[in-house]
C-alpha positions as CSV (number, residue, x, y, z in Angstrom):
1,M,108.2,24.0,57.6
2,I,109.8,21.8,54.9
3,P,109.9,18.0,55.3
4,A,113.7,18.1,55.7
5,D,113.2,19.9,59.0
6,W,110.5,17.8,60.7
7,L,110.9,14.3,59.3
8,P,114.2,13.6,61.1
9,A,112.6,14.7,64.3
10,I,109.8,12.3,63.8
11,F,112.1,9.4,63.1
12,V,114.4,10.1,66.0
13,G,111.3,10.2,68.2
14,L,110.2,6.8,66.9
15,M,113.6,5.4,67.4
16,G,113.8,6.8,70.9
17,L,110.4,5.3,71.7
18,A,111.6,1.9,70.4
19,V,114.7,2.0,72.5
20,L,112.8,3.0,75.6
21,I,110.2,0.3,75.3
22,Y,113.0,-2.2,74.6
23,A,114.9,-1.1,77.7
24,I,111.8,-1.6,79.8
25,L,110.4,-4.8,78.3
26,D,113.6,-6.7,77.5
27,G,115.2,-5.1,80.5
28,Y,113.0,-6.9,83.0
29,D,113.4,-10.3,81.3
30,L,117.1,-9.8,81.1
31,G,117.0,-9.0,84.8
32,V,115.0,-12.1,85.6
33,G,117.6,-14.1,83.7
34,I,120.5,-12.5,85.6
35,M,118.8,-13.3,89.0
36,L,117.9,-16.9,88.0
37,P,118.6,-19.0,91.1
38,L,120.7,-22.1,90.4
39,E,120.0,-23.7,93.8
40,N,116.2,-23.7,93.6
41,E,114.7,-25.4,90.5
42,A,111.1,-24.7,91.4
43,Q,111.7,-20.9,91.7
44,A,113.8,-20.9,88.5
45,D,110.9,-22.6,86.7
46,S,108.5,-19.9,88.0
47,M,110.8,-17.1,87.0
48,I,111.2,-18.6,83.5
49,A,107.4,-19.0,83.3
50,S,106.9,-15.4,84.1
51,I,108.8,-14.2,81.1
52,G,108.0,-17.2,78.8
53,P,105.2,-15.6,76.7
54,F,107.0,-12.3,76.3
55,W,110.8,-12.4,76.2
56,D,111.2,-13.2,72.5
57,A,108.6,-10.6,71.3
58,N,110.3,-8.0,73.6
59,E,113.4,-8.1,71.4
60,T,111.2,-6.9,68.4
61,W,111.8,-3.3,69.7
62,L,115.5,-3.7,69.5
63,V,115.2,-4.8,65.9
64,L,112.9,-1.9,65.2
65,A,115.3,0.7,66.7
66,I,118.3,-0.6,64.8
67,G,116.2,-0.7,61.6
68,L,115.1,2.9,62.0
69,L,118.7,3.9,62.6
70,L,119.8,2.2,59.4
71,I,117.1,3.5,57.1
72,A,116.5,7.0,58.6
73,F,120.0,7.9,59.7
74,P,122.4,5.7,57.6
75,E,125.5,7.9,58.3
76,A,124.9,7.6,62.1
77,H,124.3,3.9,61.7
78,S,127.7,3.5,60.0
79,V,129.5,5.5,62.8
80,V,127.7,3.7,65.7
81,L,128.1,0.2,64.4
82,K,131.7,0.8,63.4
83,E,132.6,2.0,66.9
84,L,130.5,-0.7,68.7
85,Y,131.2,-3.6,66.5
86,I,132.9,-5.8,69.2
87,P,130.4,-5.1,72.1
88,A,127.5,-5.5,69.7
89,A,128.9,-8.9,68.6
90,I,129.3,-9.9,72.3
91,M,125.7,-8.8,72.9
92,L,124.4,-11.0,70.1
93,I,126.3,-13.9,71.5
94,G,124.6,-13.3,74.8
95,L,121.2,-13.2,73.1
96,I,121.9,-16.4,71.2
97,M,122.9,-18.1,74.5
98,R,119.6,-17.0,76.0
99,G,117.5,-18.2,73.1
100,V,119.2,-21.6,72.9
101,A,119.2,-22.2,76.7
102,F,115.5,-21.2,77.0
103,D,114.4,-24.0,74.6
104,F,117.0,-26.6,75.6
105,R,116.4,-26.4,79.3
106,A,112.9,-27.8,78.6
107,K,114.0,-30.6,76.3
108,V,117.2,-32.1,77.8
109,A,117.5,-34.7,80.5
110,V,116.8,-33.5,84.0
111,S,120.4,-33.9,84.9
112,N,121.5,-31.5,82.2
113,K,118.9,-28.8,83.0
114,P,121.2,-26.9,85.5
115,T,123.8,-26.5,82.6
116,W,121.2,-24.6,80.5
117,D,120.1,-22.6,83.5
118,K,123.7,-21.4,83.9
119,T,123.8,-20.7,80.2
120,F,120.6,-18.6,80.3
121,K,121.9,-16.7,83.3
122,A,125.3,-16.1,81.7
123,G,123.7,-15.0,78.4
124,S,121.5,-12.5,80.2
125,L,124.4,-11.0,82.1
126,I,126.6,-10.8,79.0
127,T,123.8,-9.1,77.1
128,A,123.1,-6.5,79.9
129,L,126.8,-5.7,80.4
130,A,127.4,-5.3,76.7
131,Q,124.4,-3.0,76.3
132,G,125.6,-0.9,79.3
133,Y,129.1,-0.7,77.9
134,M,127.7,0.4,74.5
135,L,125.6,3.1,76.2
136,G,128.6,4.4,78.1
137,M,130.7,4.6,74.9
138,Y,127.9,6.3,73.1
139,V,127.5,8.9,75.9
140,M,131.3,9.5,75.8
141,G,131.1,10.2,72.0
142,F,133.1,7.0,71.3
143,E,136.3,8.4,72.8
144,H,139.2,6.0,73.1
145,S,140.6,7.1,76.4
146,L,140.9,5.7,79.9
147,T,138.1,8.0,81.2
148,A,135.8,6.7,78.5
149,Y,136.6,3.1,79.2
150,M,136.1,3.6,82.9
151,F,132.8,5.4,82.4
152,S,131.6,2.7,80.0
153,A,132.5,0.0,82.6
154,L,130.5,1.9,85.2
155,A,127.6,2.2,82.7
156,A,127.8,-1.6,82.1
157,F,127.3,-2.5,85.7
158,G,124.7,0.3,86.1
159,V,122.6,-1.1,83.3
160,A,122.9,-4.6,84.6
161,A,121.7,-3.4,88.0
162,A,118.9,-1.4,86.5
163,Y,117.7,-4.6,84.6
164,C,117.9,-6.5,87.9
165,Y,115.8,-3.8,89.5
166,I,113.0,-3.8,87.0
167,G,113.2,-7.6,86.7
168,A,112.8,-8.1,90.4
169,A,109.9,-5.6,90.4
170,W,108.3,-7.7,87.6
171,L,108.7,-10.8,89.7
172,V,107.1,-9.1,92.7
173,M,104.1,-8.4,90.5
174,K,103.9,-11.8,88.8
175,T,104.8,-14.2,91.6
176,S,103.6,-14.9,95.2
177,D,104.7,-16.4,98.5
178,E,108.4,-17.1,99.1
179,L,109.6,-16.1,95.6
180,Q,107.7,-12.8,95.8
181,L,109.4,-12.0,99.1
182,R,112.8,-13.0,97.7
183,A,112.2,-10.8,94.7
184,A,111.3,-7.8,96.9
185,R,114.7,-8.2,98.7
186,W,116.4,-8.4,95.3
187,A,114.6,-5.3,94.1
188,R,115.6,-3.3,97.1
189,R,119.3,-4.3,96.8
190,A,119.3,-3.7,93.1
191,G,117.5,-0.4,93.6
192,W,120.2,0.9,96.0
193,I,122.9,-0.1,93.4
194,C,120.9,1.5,90.6
195,F,120.3,4.7,92.5
196,S,124.1,4.9,93.3
197,G,124.8,4.4,89.6
198,V,122.4,7.1,88.5
199,L,124.0,9.5,91.0
200,A,127.5,8.6,89.7
201,V,126.5,9.1,86.1
202,C,124.8,12.5,87.0
203,A,128.0,13.6,88.7
204,M,130.5,12.3,86.1
205,N,128.6,13.1,82.9
206,P,128.8,17.0,83.2
207,L,132.5,16.7,84.2
208,V,133.4,14.8,81.0
209,N,131.0,16.9,78.9
210,P,130.8,20.5,80.0
211,D,128.2,21.3,77.3
212,I,125.7,19.0,79.1
213,L,126.3,20.9,82.3
214,N,125.6,24.3,80.6
215,R,122.4,22.9,79.0
216,W,121.1,21.7,82.4
217,L,122.0,25.0,84.1
218,S,120.7,27.3,81.4
219,F,117.8,29.5,82.5
220,P,114.8,29.2,82.1
221,N,115.0,25.6,81.0
222,A,116.6,24.6,84.3
223,L,113.4,25.4,86.1
224,F,111.6,22.6,84.2
225,V,114.3,20.0,83.5
226,W,115.5,19.7,87.1
227,A,112.2,18.1,87.8
228,I,113.5,15.0,86.0
229,P,116.2,14.0,88.5
230,V,114.1,15.2,91.5
231,V,111.1,13.1,90.5
232,C,113.4,10.2,89.6
233,F,115.1,10.1,93.0
234,A,111.7,10.5,94.7
235,L,110.5,7.4,92.9
236,F,113.4,5.4,94.1
237,A,112.5,6.3,97.6
238,V,108.8,5.5,97.2
239,V,109.4,2.2,95.5
240,D,111.9,1.2,98.2
241,Q,109.3,1.9,100.9
242,V,106.7,-0.1,99.1
243,L,109.1,-3.0,98.8
244,K,109.9,-2.8,102.4
245,R,106.3,-3.4,103.4
246,F,106.0,-6.8,101.6
247,P,104.0,-9.0,102.0
248,L,101.0,-6.7,101.4
249,D,97.5,-7.5,102.5
250,E,95.8,-9.6,99.8
251,D,98.7,-8.6,97.5
252,K,97.2,-5.2,96.8
253,G,99.7,-2.9,95.2
254,C,102.1,-5.6,94.0
255,W,102.2,-3.8,90.7
256,L,103.5,-0.5,92.2
257,P,107.2,-1.4,92.2
258,F,107.1,-2.3,88.5
259,I,105.2,0.8,87.5
260,G,107.6,2.9,89.6
261,A,110.6,1.3,87.9
262,M,109.1,1.9,84.5
263,F,108.8,5.6,85.3
264,I,112.4,5.7,86.6
265,F,113.5,4.3,83.3
266,M,111.4,6.9,81.4
267,F,112.8,9.8,83.4
268,C,116.4,8.6,83.0
269,F,115.9,8.2,79.3
270,S,114.3,11.7,79.1
271,G,117.3,13.1,80.8
272,L,119.7,11.5,78.3
273,G,117.5,12.7,75.4
274,Y,117.5,16.3,76.7
275,S,121.2,16.2,77.2
276,F,122.1,15.2,73.7
277,F,119.4,16.4,71.4
278,P,119.7,17.2,68.5
279,Y,122.9,15.0,68.2
280,I,122.3,11.4,67.2
281,V,126.1,10.8,67.6
282,P,127.1,13.0,70.5
283,G,129.3,15.9,69.5
284,K,129.6,14.7,65.9
285,L,126.4,14.3,64.0
286,T,123.0,15.9,64.4
287,I,119.8,14.2,63.3
288,W,119.6,16.6,60.3
289,E,123.2,16.0,59.2
290,S,122.8,12.2,59.2
291,A,119.2,11.9,57.9
292,S,118.3,10.2,54.7
293,A,116.9,12.2,51.8
294,P,113.5,13.8,52.6
295,E,111.9,11.8,49.8
296,S,113.1,8.6,51.3
297,L,111.9,9.5,54.8
298,Q,108.5,10.4,53.4
299,F,108.2,7.0,51.8
300,I,109.5,5.2,54.9
301,L,107.1,7.1,57.1
302,W,104.1,5.4,55.5
303,G,105.6,2.0,56.5
304,A,106.3,3.3,60.0
305,I,102.7,4.5,60.3
306,V,101.5,0.9,59.7
307,V,104.3,-1.1,61.5
308,V,104.7,0.8,64.8
309,P,100.9,0.7,65.7
310,V,100.8,-3.0,64.8
311,I,103.7,-3.8,67.1
312,L,102.2,-1.8,69.9
313,L,98.8,-3.6,69.5
314,Y,100.2,-7.1,69.5
315,T,102.5,-6.2,72.5
316,F,99.5,-4.9,74.4
317,F,97.4,-7.9,73.3
318,S,100.0,-10.4,74.5
319,Y,100.4,-8.8,77.9
320,R,96.6,-8.6,78.2
321,V,96.2,-12.3,77.4
322,F,98.9,-13.5,79.9
323,W,98.2,-11.0,82.6
324,G,98.0,-12.1,86.2
325,K,100.1,-14.3,88.5
326,V,102.4,-16.8,86.9
327,Q,101.2,-20.4,86.5
328,D,103.3,-23.6,87.0
329,L,105.7,-24.1,84.0
330,K,104.4,-26.8,81.7
331,Y,105.8,-28.1,78.4
332,Y,103.6,-30.0,75.9
């Protein structure tokens, strides 16, 4: 097999890995931001403290994914960013609002702190909605039709609900007492909305794209790929039952909802990947049509071999260092 055949597959795999890890890691801290209570300062401080060591580093995976798209699939990068220029700009505004608010809430006068809490909450919601809208437009192949806009709006709220779901599961794992019980209630409600959104997307996507329906129904692949939605829906039910039992004795199993939410994200992402591979721009460009020259990809691969493991290692290290229940928020 020549490099032009396997190199694009490696890079789309790396890009998919970066997007998945970003959706899980930055997804939970965006969800925490969306749910930030404005009426309870102590709980808001605990929620901010739970994501404080991680939230900025989590965004590294978004930078990596966009960087890989640019250098490995420049033609696809041009099409995607051209079509998503406005929602991408809105997403960046939301991310900037979050970053500024996170620092300013700790430095301003106490009377101004609620303003920056609201800014952090708004920035998190704007970012989540923008990412969901972009996902919807991508799935629809960047159609400019009423159906595409409606589907993208549905995806926007679905992604926001999914982020709240995994964010609440994170809080269940990282907090205790009243905030943990409140997070468990948030997680159950967000889980029901998220489950409904996944069902709606599963129902609508084959209707707007018949090729996807044919792929999922083709034999013998259907015998294996239908395990993805079955296991995904089963996980929703299991996580809901675990959340229903809180508080648990000695807090055993507080990590189960977050792990379950992680696997739900993985199965949903796997379903999308199976639906569209080998297209990197649905219905328009395959990974081989939009890939850089094999010589360029071979050169870039050496950099990826170094950079990706380093990012994985420092991500693992940071989570290992700050593992356990959240401490009181302190600024020095």
